[in-house]
MMTF fields as JSON, N, C-alpha, C and O atoms, coordinates in Angstrom:
{
  "mmtfVersion": "1.0.0",
  "mmtfProducer": "UNKNOWN",
  "numBonds": 371,
  "numAtoms": 372,
  "numGroups": 93,
  "numChains": 1,
  "numModels": 1,
  "chainsPerModel": [1],
  "groupsPerChain": [93],
  "chainIdList": ["A"],
  "bondAtomList": [4, 2, 8, 6, 12, 10, 16, 14, 20, 18, 24, 22, 28, 26, 32, 30, 36, 34, 40, 38, 44, 42, 48, 46, 52, 50, 56, 54, 60, 58, 64, 62, 68, 66, 72, 70, 76, 74, 80, 78, 84, 82, 88, 86, 92, 90, 96, 94, 100, 98, 104, 102, 108, 106, 112, 110, 116, 114, 120, 118, 124, 122, 128, 126, 132, 130, 136, 134, 140, 138, 144, 142, 148, 146, 152, 150, 156, 154, 160, 158, 164, 162, 168, 166, 172, 170, 176, 174, 180, 178, 184, 182, 188, 186, 192, 190, 196, 194, 200, 198, 204, 202, 208, 206, 212, 210, 216, 214, 220, 218, 224, 222, 228, 226, 232, 230, 236, 234, 240, 238, 244, 242, 248, 246, 252, 250, 256, 254, 260, 258, 264, 262, 268, 266, 272, 270, 276, 274, 280, 278, 284, 282, 288, 286, 292, 290, 296, 294, 300, 298, 304, 302, 308, 306, 312, 310, 316, 314, 320, 318, 324, 322, 328, 326, 332, 330, 336, 334, 340, 338, 344, 342, 348, 346, 352, 350, 356, 354, 360, 358, 364, 362, 368, 366],
  "bondOrderList": [1, 1, 1, 1, 1, 1, 1, 1, 1, 1, 1, 1, 1, 1, 1, 1, 1, 1, 1, 1, 1, 1, 1, 1, 1, 1, 1, 1, 1, 1, 1, 1, 1, 1, 1, 1, 1, 1, 1, 1, 1, 1, 1, 1, 1, 1, 1, 1, 1, 1, 1, 1, 1, 1, 1, 1, 1, 1, 1, 1, 1, 1, 1, 1, 1, 1, 1, 1, 1, 1, 1, 1, 1, 1, 1, 1, 1, 1, 1, 1, 1, 1, 1, 1, 1, 1, 1, 1, 1, 1, 1, 1],
  "groupList": [{"groupName": "ILE", "atomNameList": ["N", "CA", "C", "O"], "elementList": ["N", "C", "C", "O"], "formalChargeList": [0, 0, 0, 0], "bondAtomList": [1, 0, 2, 1, 3, 2], "bondOrderList": [1, 1, 2], "singleLetterCode": "I", "chemCompType": "L-PEPTIDE LINKING"}, {"groupName": "SER", "atomNameList": ["N", "CA", "C", "O"], "elementList": ["N", "C", "C", "O"], "formalChargeList": [0, 0, 0, 0], "bondAtomList": [1, 0, 2, 1, 3, 2], "bondOrderList": [1, 1, 2], "singleLetterCode": "S", "chemCompType": "L-PEPTIDE LINKING"}, {"groupName": "LEU", "atomNameList": ["N", "CA", "C", "O"], "elementList": ["N", "C", "C", "O"], "formalChargeList": [0, 0, 0, 0], "bondAtomList": [1, 0, 2, 1, 3, 2], "bondOrderList": [1, 1, 2], "singleLetterCode": "L", "chemCompType": "L-PEPTIDE LINKING"}, {"groupName": "GLY", "atomNameList": ["N", "CA", "C", "O"], "elementList": ["N", "C", "C", "O"], "formalChargeList": [0, 0, 0, 0], "bondAtomList": [1, 0, 2, 1, 3, 2], "bondOrderList": [1, 1, 2], "singleLetterCode": "G", "chemCompType": "PEPTIDE LINKING"}, {"groupName": "THR", "atomNameList": ["N", "CA", "C", "O"], "elementList": ["N", "C", "C", "O"], "formalChargeList": [0, 0, 0, 0], "bondAtomList": [1, 0, 2, 1, 3, 2], "bondOrderList": [1, 1, 2], "singleLetterCode": "T", "chemCompType": "L-PEPTIDE LINKING"}, {"groupName": "ASN", "atomNameList": ["N", "CA", "C", "O"], "elementList": ["N", "C", "C", "O"], "formalChargeList": [0, 0, 0, 0], "bondAtomList": [1, 0, 2, 1, 3, 2], "bondOrderList": [1, 1, 2], "singleLetterCode": "N", "chemCompType": "L-PEPTIDE LINKING"}, {"groupName": "TRP", "atomNameList": ["N", "CA", "C", "O"], "elementList": ["N", "C", "C", "O"], "formalChargeList": [0, 0, 0, 0], "bondAtomList": [1, 0, 2, 1, 3, 2], "bondOrderList": [1, 1, 2], "singleLetterCode": "W", "chemCompType": "L-PEPTIDE LINKING"}, {"groupName": "TYR", "atomNameList": ["N", "CA", "C", "O"], "elementList": ["N", "C", "C", "O"], "formalChargeList": [0, 0, 0, 0], "bondAtomList": [1, 0, 2, 1, 3, 2], "bondOrderList": [1, 1, 2], "singleLetterCode": "Y", "chemCompType": "L-PEPTIDE LINKING"}, {"groupName": "ALA", "atomNameList": ["N", "CA", "C", "O"], "elementList": ["N", "C", "C", "O"], "formalChargeList": [0, 0, 0, 0], "bondAtomList": [1, 0, 2, 1, 3, 2], "bondOrderList": [1, 1, 2], "singleLetterCode": "A", "chemCompType": "L-PEPTIDE LINKING"}, {"groupName": "ASP", "atomNameList": ["N", "CA", "C", "O"], "elementList": ["N", "C", "C", "O"], "formalChargeList": [0, 0, 0, 0], "bondAtomList": [1, 0, 2, 1, 3, 2], "bondOrderList": [1, 1, 2], "singleLetterCode": "D", "chemCompType": "L-PEPTIDE LINKING"}, {"groupName": "ARG", "atomNameList": ["N", "CA", "C", "O"], "elementList": ["N", "C", "C", "O"], "formalChargeList": [0, 0, 0, 0], "bondAtomList": [1, 0, 2, 1, 3, 2], "bondOrderList": [1, 1, 2], "singleLetterCode": "R", "chemCompType": "L-PEPTIDE LINKING"}, {"groupName": "GLU", "atomNameList": ["N", "CA", "C", "O"], "elementList": ["N", "C", "C", "O"], "formalChargeList": [0, 0, 0, 0], "bondAtomList": [1, 0, 2, 1, 3, 2], "bondOrderList": [1, 1, 2], "singleLetterCode": "E", "chemCompType": "L-PEPTIDE LINKING"}, {"groupName": "LYS", "atomNameList": ["N", "CA", "C", "O"], "elementList": ["N", "C", "C", "O"], "formalChargeList": [0, 0, 0, 0], "bondAtomList": [1, 0, 2, 1, 3, 2], "bondOrderList": [1, 1, 2], "singleLetterCode": "K", "chemCompType": "L-PEPTIDE LINKING"}, {"groupName": "HIS", "atomNameList": ["N", "CA", "C", "O"], "elementList": ["N", "C", "C", "O"], "formalChargeList": [0, 0, 0, 0], "bondAtomList": [1, 0, 2, 1, 3, 2], "bondOrderList": [1, 1, 2], "singleLetterCode": "H", "chemCompType": "L-PEPTIDE LINKING"}, {"groupName": "PRO", "atomNameList": ["N", "CA", "C", "O"], "elementList": ["N", "C", "C", "O"], "formalChargeList": [0, 0, 0, 0], "bondAtomList": [1, 0, 2, 1, 3, 2], "bondOrderList": [1, 1, 2], "singleLetterCode": "P", "chemCompType": "L-PEPTIDE LINKING"}, {"groupName": "VAL", "atomNameList": ["N", "CA", "C", "O"], "elementList": ["N", "C", "C", "O"], "formalChargeList": [0, 0, 0, 0], "bondAtomList": [1, 0, 2, 1, 3, 2], "bondOrderList": [1, 1, 2], "singleLetterCode": "V", "chemCompType": "L-PEPTIDE LINKING"}, {"groupName": "GLN", "atomNameList": ["N", "CA", "C", "O"], "elementList": ["N", "C", "C", "O"], "formalChargeList": [0, 0, 0, 0], "bondAtomList": [1, 0, 2, 1, 3, 2], "bondOrderList": [1, 1, 2], "singleLetterCode": "Q", "chemCompType": "L-PEPTIDE LINKING"}, {"groupName": "MET", "atomNameList": ["N", "CA", "C", "O"], "elementList": ["N", "C", "C", "O"], "formalChargeList": [0, 0, 0, 0], "bondAtomList": [1, 0, 2, 1, 3, 2], "bondOrderList": [1, 1, 2], "singleLetterCode": "M", "chemCompType": "L-PEPTIDE LINKING"}, {"groupName": "PHE", "atomNameList": ["N", "CA", "C", "O"], "elementList": ["N", "C", "C", "O"], "formalChargeList": [0, 0, 0, 0], "bondAtomList": [1, 0, 2, 1, 3, 2], "bondOrderList": [1, 1, 2], "singleLetterCode": "F", "chemCompType": "L-PEPTIDE LINKING"}, {"groupName": "CYS", "atomNameList": ["N", "CA", "C", "O"], "elementList": ["N", "C", "C", "O"], "formalChargeList": [0, 0, 0, 0], "bondAtomList": [1, 0, 2, 1, 3, 2], "bondOrderList": [1, 1, 2], "singleLetterCode": "C", "chemCompType": "L-PEPTIDE LINKING"}],
  "groupTypeList": [0, 1, 2, 2, 3, 4, 5, 0, 6, 7, 8, 9, 10, 3, 11, 7, 9, 12, 0, 12, 9, 11, 3, 13, 2, 12, 13, 9, 14, 15, 11, 6, 4, 8, 10, 6, 11, 11, 15, 0, 9, 11, 8, 11, 8, 12, 8, 7, 4, 10, 2, 16, 11, 13, 14, 16, 3, 17, 3, 18, 19, 13, 8, 7, 6, 14, 4, 2, 1, 8, 0, 2, 8, 11, 9, 7, 9, 0, 16, 6, 10, 1, 14, 1, 16, 17, 5, 14, 12, 0, 2, 18, 9],
  "groupIdList": [1, 2, 3, 4, 5, 6, 7, 8, 9, 10, 11, 12, 13, 14, 15, 16, 17, 18, 19, 20, 21, 22, 23, 24, 25, 26, 27, 28, 29, 30, 31, 32, 33, 34, 35, 36, 37, 38, 39, 40, 41, 42, 43, 44, 45, 46, 47, 48, 49, 50, 51, 52, 53, 54, 55, 56, 57, 58, 59, 60, 61, 62, 63, 64, 65, 66, 67, 68, 69, 70, 71, 72, 73, 74, 75, 76, 77, 78, 79, 80, 81, 82, 83, 84, 85, 86, 87, 88, 89, 90, 91, 92, 93],
  "secStructList": [7, 2, 2, 2, 2, 2, 2, 2, 2, 2, 2, 6, 6, 6, 7, 4, 4, 4, 7, 7, 7, 7, 1, 1, 1, 7, 7, 7, 4, 4, 4, 4, 1, 2, 2, 2, 2, 2, 2, 2, 2, 2, 2, 2, 2, 2, 2, 2, 2, 2, 6, 1, 1, 1, 7, 7, 1, 6, 6, 6, 2, 2, 2, 2, 2, 2, 2, 2, 2, 2, 2, 2, 2, 2, 2, 1, 7, 7, 7, 7, 7, 7, 2, 2, 2, 2, 7, 6, 6, 7, 7, 7, 7],
  "xCoordList": [-9.73, -10.524, -11.646, -12.018, -12.003, -13.334, -12.824, -13.531, -11.548, -11.055, -10.659, -10.869, -10.153, -10.185, -11.084, -10.982, -12.289, -13.719, -14.313, -15.097, -14.008, -14.427, -13.422, -13.978, -12.126, -11.662, -11.961, -11.894, -12.339, -12.599, -13.967, -14.142, -14.956, -16.377, -16.087, -16.808, -15.296, -15.171, -14.5, -14.979, -13.459, -12.889, -13.811, -13.993, -14.462, -15.36, -16.593, -17.441, -16.582, -17.684, -17.164, -17.869, -15.727, -14.956, -14.634, -14.258, -14.843, -14.818, -13.366, -13.218, -12.502, -10.876, -10.698, -10.029, -10.896, -10.734, -10.979, -10.341, -12.17, -12.308, -11.528, -11.695, -10.653, -9.708, -8.759, -7.976, -8.547, -7.453, -6.021, -5.987, -5.194, -3.857, -3.321, -3.495, -2.789, -2.088, -0.637, -0.068, -0.071, 1.283, 1.728, 0.907, 3.073, 3.634, 3.633, 3.724, 3.513, 3.547, 2.154, 1.283, 1.913, 0.543, 0.722, 1.624, -0.493, -0.66, -1.699, -2.426, -1.825, -2.584, -3.884, -4.042, -5.076, -6.204, -6.964, -7.957, -6.493, -6.858, -6.675, -7.33, -5.749, -4.973, -6.267, -6.36, -7.167, -8.453, -9.616, -10.617, -9.467, -10.67, -10.602, -9.565, -11.966, -12.016, -11.188, -10.417, -11.285, -10.68, -9.149, -8.502, -8.594, -7.113, -6.784, -5.676, -7.603, -7.469, -7.621, -6.996, -8.569, -8.572, -7.537, -7.411, -6.803, -5.77, -4.165, -3.221, -4.073, -2.783, -1.633, -0.517, -2.112, -1.257, -0.479, 0.697, -1.719, -1.194, -0.364, 0.582, -0.674, 0.035, 1.462, 2.422, 1.544, 2.785, 3.733, 4.863, 3.148, 3.843, 4.353, 5.408, 3.551, 3.882, 5.31, 6.327, 5.052, 6.058, 7.446, 8.472, 7.401, 8.65, 9.006, 10.209, 8.231, 8.751, 9.19, 10.234, 8.651, 9.39, 10.706, 11.549, 10.9, 12.222, 13.08, 13.814, 12.996, 13.839, 15.174, 15.879, 15.528, 17.206, 17.318, 18.504, 16.622, 17.388, 17.694, 16.97, 18.795, 19.229, 17.986, 17.292, 17.744, 16.659, 17.248, 16.779, 18.189, 18.529, 18.319, 17.397, 19.151, 18.911, 18.427, 19.007, 17.543, 17.099, 16.085, 15.404, 15.931, 14.842, 13.707, 13.07, 13.056, 11.743, 11.734, 10.634, 12.897, 12.695, 12.65, 12.543, 12.741, 12.345, 11.162, 10.506, 10.593, 9.66, 8.341, 7.484, 8.334, 7.201, 6.604, 5.43, 7.691, 7.044, 6.551, 5.472, 7.118, 6.657, 5.406, 4.573, 4.975, 3.997, 2.804, 1.625, 3.28, 2.143, 1.599, 0.489, 2.77, 2.527, 1.324, 0.388, 1.823, 1.123, -0.416, -1.419, -0.453, -1.887, -2.845, -4.071, -1.801, -2.71, -2.895, -3.705, -2.222, -2.361, -3.236, -4.249, -2.881, -3.839, -4.819, -5.58, -5.189, -6.186, -6.973, -8.137, -6.542, -7.083, -7.128, -8.004, -6.186, -5.989, -4.883, -3.821, -5.159, -4.121, -3.904, -4.79, -2.562, -2.027, -0.662, 0.222, -0.616, 0.451, 1.497, 1.084, 2.636, 3.669, 3.789, 3.363, 4.548, 4.99, 5.617, 5.127, 6.629, 7.345, 6.632, 6.979, 5.616, 4.737, 3.748, 3.321, 3.429, 2.462, 3.127, 2.524, 4.652, 5.384, 6.601, 7.713, 6.523, 7.482, 8.733, 9.863, 8.467, 9.532, 10.389, 11.411, 9.953, 10.482, 11.637, 11.399, 12.58, 13.767, 13.664, 13.83, 13.387, 13.229, 14.48, 15.134, 15.062, 16.248, 15.94, 16.792],
  "yCoordList": [12.888, 12.794, 11.636, 10.962, 11.599, 10.653, 9.325, 8.495, 8.945, 7.579, 7.409, 6.265, 8.218, 8.145, 7.849, 7.088, 8.658, 8.258, 7.164, 6.603, 6.736, 5.256, 4.125, 3.207, 4.241, 3.28, 3.311, 2.299, 4.577, 4.55, 3.673, 2.81, 3.898, 3.39, 1.975, 1.236, 1.402, -0.127, -0.583, -1.493, 0.019, -0.54, -0.637, -1.679, 0.665, 0.33, -0.624, -0.772, -1.211, -2.029, -3.687, -4.688, -3.589, -4.822, -5.467, -6.633, -4.479, -4.925, -4.466, -3.591, -5.102, -4.81, -5.279, -4.393, -6.148, -6.418, -5.526, -5.561, -4.524, -3.552, -2.421, -1.457, -2.33, -1.143, -0.866, -1.79, 0.244, 0.294, 1.066, 1.983, 0.485, 1.122, 2.253, 2.17, 3.126, 4.265, 4.042, 3.635, 4.285, 4.171, 2.739, 1.891, 2.414, 1.042, 0.18, -1.029, 0.756, -0.27, -0.657, 0.212, -1.751, -2.128, -2.095, -2.584, -1.312, -1.155, -2.094, -2.673, -2.304, -3.109, -2.563, -1.51, -3.136, -2.36, -1.899, -1.172, -2.311, -2.123, -0.601, -0.124, 0.061, 1.232, 2.3, 3.447, 1.731, 2.672, 2.788, 3.431, 2.122, 2.026, 3.069, 3.661, 3.34, 4.33, 4.065, 4.923, 2.931, 2.378, 2.381, 2.77, 2.138, 2.574, 4.013, 4.281, 4.912, 6.203, 6.861, 7.85, 6.142, 6.551, 6.156, 6.777, 5.185, 4.59, 4.833, 4.869, 4.974, 4.737, 5.976, 5.705, 7.1, 7.989, 7.779, 8.006, 7.179, 6.577, 5.406, 5.263, 4.612, 3.302, 3.614, 2.999, 4.559, 4.994, 5.454, 4.999, 6.369, 7.015, 5.895, 6.053, 4.844, 3.879, 3.118, 2.918, 2.809, 2.084, 2.711, 2.051, 4.094, 5.085, 4.887, 4.731, 4.853, 4.911, 3.609, 3.537, 2.474, 1.281, 1.009, 0.314, 1.652, 1.793, 2.919, 3.226, 3.553, 4.699, 4.767, 5.753, 3.545, 3.228, 2.51, 2.31, 2.109, 1.491, 2.659, 3.635, 2.394, 3.3, 3.317, 2.325, 4.89, 5.25, 5.449, 6.346, 4.803, 5.268, 4.094, 3.352, 3.777, 2.984, 1.479, 1.022, 0.849, -0.434, -0.474, -1.48, 0.806, 0.928, 0.521, 0.128, 0.437, -0.204, -1.452, -1.963, -2.287, -3.821, -4.125, -5.286, -2.981, -3.039, -2.395, -2.785, -1.265, -0.502, -1.355, -1.652, -1.697, -2.496, -3.596, -3.689, -4.524, -5.658, -4.983, -5.386, -4.115, -3.447, -2.837, -3.17, -1.937, -1.364, -2.326, -2.103, -3.422, -4.343, -5.38, -5.906, -5.502, -5.899, -5.248, -5.769, -3.867, -3.079, -2.905, -2.93, -2.748, -2.797, -3.937, -3.928, -5.119, -6.396, -6.669, -7.505, -6.04, -6.35, -5.305, -5.602, -3.994, -2.962, -2.63, -1.915, -2.893, -2.418, -3.523, -3.277, -4.762, -5.882, -5.599, -6.108, -4.79, -4.809, -5.63, -5.591, -6.547, -7.158, -6.549, -6.423, -6.015, -5.074, -5.802, -6.202, -5.916, -6.385, -5.003, -4.016, -5.206, -4.083, -4.161, -5.088, -2.914, -2.802, -4.229, -4.887, -4.497, -5.564, -6.86, -7.443, -7.244, -8.048, -7.95, -8.979, -6.897, -6.515, -6.707, -7.102, -6.341, -6.301, -7.251, -6.724, -8.363, -9.397, -9.274, -9.571, -8.841, -8.785, -7.475, -7.19, -6.769, -5.201, -5.362, -6.104, -4.889, -4.822, -3.392, -2.39, -3.358, -2.153, -1.977, -3.016, -0.847, -0.781, 0.579, 0.882],
  "zCoordList": [-13.392, -12.079, -12.073, -11.113, -13.175, -13.032, -12.912, -12.34, -13.425, -13.317, -11.874, -11.472, -10.998, -9.719, -8.87, -7.907, -9.341, -8.604, -8.914, -8.148, -10.07, -10.595, -9.72, -9.117, -9.698, -8.827, -7.474, -6.777, -6.984, -5.33, -5.392, -4.532, -6.428, -6.261, -6.514, -5.844, -7.235, -7.213, -5.925, -5.247, -5.621, -4.345, -3.174, -2.545, -2.882, -1.746, -1.876, -0.996, -3.014, -3.218, -3.305, -3.435, -3.188, -3.299, -4.64, -4.765, -5.765, -7.003, -7.606, -8.458, -7.097, -7.049, -8.326, -8.858, -9.143, -10.469, -11.593, -12.645, -11.258, -12.299, -12.036, -12.784, -11.064, -11.142, -11.947, -12.165, -12.533, -13.521, -12.75, -11.928, -13.223, -12.609, -13.501, -14.717, -13.058, -13.855, -13.828, -12.815, -14.857, -14.986, -15.169, -15.518, -14.935, -15.434, -14.308, -14.521, -12.709, -11.747, -11.299, -11.284, -10.977, -10.298, -8.75, -8.07, -8.338, -6.929, -6.439, -7.247, -4.976, -4.461, -4.533, -3.915, -5.283, -5.301, -3.731, -3.764, -2.608, -1.529, -1.029, -0.102, -1.729, -1.632, -2.12, -1.684, -3.036, -3.301, -2.412, -2.724, -1.233, -0.33, 0.598, 0.897, 1.153, 2.131, 3.23, 3.659, 3.727, 4.933, 4.627, 5.599, 3.825, 3.537, 3.799, 4.265, 3.555, 3.336, 4.75, 5.133, 5.477, 6.928, 7.88, 8.935, 7.588, 8.378, 7.897, 8.687, 6.593, 6.12, 6.734, 7.178, 6.648, 7.382, 8.759, 9.042, 9.655, 10.917, 10.892, 11.667, 10.069, 9.688, 9.32, 9.786, 8.496, 7.812, 9.027, 9.204, 9.795, 10.857, 11.986, 12.6, 12.168, 12.998, 12.503, 13.166, 11.271, 10.514, 10.565, 10.73, 10.404, 10.57, 11.864, 12.07, 12.826, 14.27, 14.485, 15.133, 14.096, 14.549, 13.956, 14.522, 12.63, 11.886, 11.918, 10.978, 13.012, 13.372, 13.396, 13.177, 13.704, 13.992, 12.729, 12.468, 11.959, 10.622, 9.545, 9.351, 8.944, 7.869, 6.873, 6.652, 6.155, 5.459, 4.249, 3.549, 3.837, 2.25, 1.537, 1.874, 0.455, -0.521, 0.035, 1.02, -0.498, 0.207, 1.159, 1.36, 1.88, 2.945, 2.639, 3.616, 1.425, 1.286, 1.472, 1.682, 1.455, 1.727, 3.34, 3.734, 4.282, 5.642, 5.842, 6.808, 4.998, 5.318, 4.997, 5.83, 3.632, 3.354, 4.116, 4.472, 4.347, 5.42, 6.694, 7.129, 7.287, 8.405, 8.215, 9.058, 7.247, 7.122, 6.738, 7.017, 6.059, 5.796, 7.095, 7.171, 8.109, 9.184, 10.224, 10.83, 10.119, 10.978, 10.331, 11.044, 9.075, 8.617, 8.825, 8.934, 8.858, 9.389, 10.75, 11.149, 11.432, 13.073, 13.579, 14.212, 13.319, 13.755, 13.129, 13.782, 11.924, 10.962, 10.545, 10.228, 10.48, 9.601, 8.079, 7.379, 7.582, 6.205, 5.875, 6.497, 4.685, 3.924, 2.852, 2.008, 2.681, 1.8, 1.24, 1.997, -0.196, -0.751, -1.276, -1.884, -0.94, -1.458, -2.698, -3.387, -3.194, -4.593, -5.177, -6.095, -4.542, -4.613, -5.135, -6.162, -4.333, -4.307, -5.481, -6.004, -5.844, -6.908, -8.26, -9.258, -8.205, -9.27, -9.3, -9.326, -9.3, -9.052, -9.985, -9.597, -11.174, -12.368, -11.981, -12.606, -11.009, -10.806, -9.755, -8.802, -9.81, -8.796, -8.208, -8.905, -6.919, -5.999, -5.423, -5.33, -4.964, -4.155, -2.995, -2.16]
}
């Protein structure tokens, strides 16, 4: 729990380079900010609404992540990088 609190503390101060990732995949440090937490549920709902006619099986992330990124940028002024952008050597499906 202390790692989570520390990461949030760094993110809210813009000290993204000090945030420690858990696990094997890198995540955009903006995900630790209070601003992200305030808007992510709403942004995700908007993304799913935009993609409601899109098949949501294998490969859906390749439509979802750019859509979510655009919504975060346009509606919330958050510049977010997807897991595929943060992990260029990993293949996602």
